[in-house]
N, C-alpha and C positions, 0 to 999 in steps of 0.2 A: 826874787820876784819883787817888783816895785809895789810899795804900799800905797795907801790912799793919801798919805801926806796930810792927815787931818788930826787935830787935837781931840776931836769929838769921840766920846766913849763908844757911841754906836759904831763909828767907823773902825775903831780899834778892836772892838769885839767881833766885828764882821771879818776883819783880817785874821783873827785868832780862830774863829769857829765857822767861818763861811765856806770852807772847802767841802767839796762833794764827799758825802758819806759821814762827815764828822759828827753831825747831830744824831745820826742813826747809831753811831758807835756809843755816844753818850746815852741815848735811849736804852740800848741794850744793857749798859752798866747800871742805869737807874732801875731797870727791871730785874736786876739781880745776877746777871751773867758776870762771871769773874775770869774764866779761862778763855784763852784765845779761840779755841774751837767752839765754845759755847756762844761767844759773841758772834762769830761768823755764821753759826747756825741760824741766827735771827736776821742775818744780812747775807744771804747766800751768793749774791751777785758781786760782792766785793772780792777782789783778789787778795790772796794772803799778803802779798807785798804791800798793797794799798792799806790793808787793815793795820799792818805793822807800822807803816808810816803815820797813819792817823793816831794810833795809840801813842807813839813816841812824841808826836806833836802835842797831844793833850798832856803828856807827862811834862814836856818842856814848858808849858804855860802854867803848870801847877794845878791842873784840874784832875789829874789822875796820878796815882802812885803805883809802881810795880813792885810786888814782893814775890820773888821767885817766879812761879808760873801764873800768878794771879794779878789782876789789875783791879784797883779799887778807886772810887771817886774820893777826892779830898773834899773838905768843906766848900772850896770854890767850885768843884764839879757838882756837888750835891745841890748847890744853889741854882744850877741850870734847870732843875725840875720845873721852875716857873716858866722858863722859856720853852721847854719841850711841851708843857701843858698848853701854853698859848698857841704854839704851832699846831698841835693836834686839834684843839678846839676850832681854830680858824679854818684849817683844812676840812674838817668835818662839816662845818657850817657853810662854807663858801665854795668849795670845789665841787664839780659835778660828781655824782655818785651813781654810776652805772656799771656795776661789776662785770656785766656781760661784755662790755666793750673795753675793758681794761686788761692790761698785761699783769696778771697776778700770779705769784708763786705760792704753791701749796705749803712749802716748808715753813715760812714765817707765820702763816696762819695757824698751823698746828702748834708751833712754839708758843704762840700767844694763847691758844686754847689750853695748853698744858699749864701755863702760868695762872690762868683764870679759873681753874677748877675749884668748885665749892666743895671742900672735903666733907662738910657736914651733910651735904645733900646726896652723897654717893651711896650706892647700895652697900650693904654690910659685907658682901662677898666680892672678891676681885673679879674684874672682867676686862676684856680687851676691846677697844673700838678699832675696827678695821675699816680704814678709809679707802674706798675703791672709787675714785672720782675719774670721770672721763678724761682720757689723755694723760693720766698720771699713774706712776707705779704705786701699787698698794703700800700704805703706811699704817702703822699701828700706834695706838696710845693706850698704855696700861694704866688702869685706874684701880686703886685699892686704898683702904684706909691709911692715910698718912703718906701716900705716894701717888704721883702722876708722872709718868715718864714715857718718852717716845722710845719705841723699840723696833727691831727689825724682824722679830719672830714672836709668836705667841708661846709663852712658857707653859701653857696648858690650861688656861682659864677659858670660861665661856666667852663667846664673842657676840658683839652687836655690830652689824654691818652698816656703814654709812656710804651711800652711793649717789651718783647723779653728777650734774655739772658743778665744777668748782665755783662758778659765779653764784649759784644758789646758796652754797655754804657761806661764801664770803659775804654775800648780801645780808644774810641773817646775822652773821657774826658782827658785822660793822654797824648794824642797826638800820640798814636800808629796807629790810623786809622783816615782817613778823615770821615766826616759824611756819605758820600755816601758809603764808605767801611763798616762803622758800620751798615748801613741799609742792605747791602748785607750779613752781618753776622747775621742778624735777628732783629735788632732794628727797631721798627715801631712806628709811631705816629698816633693817632686816633683823628680826629677833623677837623675843617674847613681848607681847603687847605692853605689859607693865613696864618694861625697860624702855621701849620706844616712846611711851608717853612721858616717862620721867626724864628722858635725855636732855631737853632744853633746860631743866632745872639744875643740872649738874655743873653748870658753868655760870660764872659772873661774866656776862658778855664783855666784849671789847670796852676798854676804859672810856672811850668817847662815844659809845653807841647811843647814849641818851641825848647827844647834841643834835638837835633837829636842823635840817637844811634851811638856810635863810629863806628860800622860796616858800617853804611850808609855813614858816612863821609869818612872813609878809602876807601870804594868802589868807591865813587865819584872821588877820587884823582887818581885812577888807569887809 
């Protein structure tokens, strides 16, 4: 593939990191994924072949090292946290945020929710969140002291149901909606009232949820 032919570090970095999916692979590694399937779980639309190619390309430029079945960021890869943070902040601030009109996958959303569980806020006894969202197969998230894991079946714990449109859940998680607004958009919880009221506090929401859209900021200044 022909390069940009420039001395500029911006152009050289774009050549190394600008391929489709590359920064999402880095994002997953920064978030703690180490194994191939764990990385792909956070990027379900990438093919196995493409993920392998992207990982090997990152190894080739010295951003990732492979040890057996695990991949880890090198100091060069870890320094990309600033770039990923800037991308996320820019996207959250400037790109339109209308979850109902977007093509959103449930899997990556649940992966992020698992990562952002506030262990200190969880109930003392284990429970399972059963997500039954319109148009999607049921999925479960096991929550217990010291553990949050996605699972395919309930090992026998009490359940709290989460149902409604995916857009309502995604809108709340991303910071587009308050939880009350998400409920008005159709998100519903089924279970004991004490648990349904506590549910929003079990999570430290999406990392960029507090970044307000530019239109809101500009409107507030007028």
